[in-house]
N, C-alpha and C positions, 0 to 999 in steps of 0.2 A: 632460637633455632639455632642448627646444626649443619655446619659443610662436611658433606659426607665424601669420602672417596672415592673418586671416579676409576669404575673398573676399564683396562683398558684392551683392545685387541691385545692376543687370540684369548682370551677369559670364553670361556665353553658359552658361559649365561648370554651371550651376546649373539648367538647363533640356534639359540634355543626360543620355545616357540611360549610365550608367558596363557598364563592362568587370569580367568576372568578375574576382577573383584566383585567378591559375593558381601561383604561386609561392609557397609559405610558407617565409620564411627571415627571416635576422638586419635586412633592410631594412625588412619587415612588423612586424615584432616593434618595433624602431626609430619606426618612423611610428604604432604604434597609442599607443605611449607618451608621442611628442608632441602627438597628437590630444587623448590624455588631459587632460594638463595643460595644452592651450591652453583645452580646454573647462572646464577649472575656472576657471583666470584670467579665462573669461571672465563667469564666472560663469552658463555652461548647462549643460543638464541631459542635454545632447546634442552631436552632432557627426559630421555626417558630410564622408565624403574632400571631395569636390567640391568643398565648404565652405570648404578648404585646396586647393584649385587643382589635386586626384586625382582623374581618371578611373575610379577604381573603386570596388568594391562592397564599403566600407568602415564602419562605421558604430559610434560607442561612445554607450553611453547610461551616464546612474547620475542617479536621483533621490532617492538619500538611501543610507547605511550597509549600511541592511538588504538592500534589492533587491543592494549592490555595483555593482560595473564590468562592465557587458556589453557586451563585444566580440563584433557581429555582421558574419564576412565572408560574401559571398553567402547573405544573408539571405534567406526567403522565408516569404509566408507562406501557413501550411497550413487553416487556421481562424480564421473572425471570425466576431462574433454579438454581440447584445445593440447599445446604444446609449447615447454619453453625449456630451453638449455640456459643452464645455469653452472656455475659453481659454488661445490658444497665442501664442506670440513665437518671432522665429525669430532666431538670431545674425546670418546675413546679412539683415536687414530691422529695425534698431533704430529703436527707438521706434515700431512696426508690431506690434498687437496685435488679434485678432480670435477671435471664437465661430467654433470648428468643430465639425459635429458627425462621429462617428467609432465604429468600433465598441467597445464595452467590454470583450472579451474577444478577445485572439487567440495562435494557438499559432502558433511561430516553429518554423523547420527553417533552422539557418547552419553554419559551421565557426567555429571556433577561431583562436587565432592560430597552430597550429600543424595545421590544416588538417581539425581531427578537426570527426566534425556532431555536434551536438548538439539538443535541441528544446527549447524554453523557452514553458510558459504565462504569459500576464500579465495583469491586470485594471485596472481604472481608470487612474489616472494615468502608471504602469509603460507600459501599453497604448499611452498617446497618444503618448508621450515613443516609444517602438517605433517606432509607424506614420510619425510623421513623419520619422523618420532614413530608413526604409526609402524612402518617396515621393520623398526627394532622391536617392534612387541609381537611381529609377528618373524623373527631371528633371521631376519632381510638387512644387511650393511651395506652400506653408500656404496663401497668398492665394491661391489658386484653387478654396480648400476653405471660406472665411471668408463665413459668412454674415449676420456684421455687426460691424463695427471699434469695436473698443471704444478711448475716449477714455483721455487720462493720466488724466485727475481717476477715471474709472469705473474703472479699473486699481487707484488708488490703494485705495478702497471694497471691491475684491474685498481684495485683501491685506489688509486691516487685517480681515477678516472672519475 
């Protein structure tokens, strides 16, 4: 496994729409494994391919052991409802946090590393993480959705709760 360098804002690739994946081969499997290791090493809960300089619709999410690792290739949101406001950060924006409003529940369709389609429903924080990573694949950054920036002091207060 290889820990990959994370692309930092304002690199252009972070604002570009990514291409669909058409080749489900050993290179894709290796990339997914490296993305996962990079995300864990960086203490993140999600990582999208453009964040490592790859302009493809690939993302990984793992918020906890219960939900497990979710590999999303060519993901699309089929349904979204409800509303939640929560704090988000991003590995490409170190020390930047803010309140973002997103749907509480999402249903997505994506492909796995073998190219097989699957559907997944998620709520609350998992739904937030999935939406954040899918946004990356369309060049949408969480900073464009922040209603209020959170200071380091405020963030510490949230973490202690």
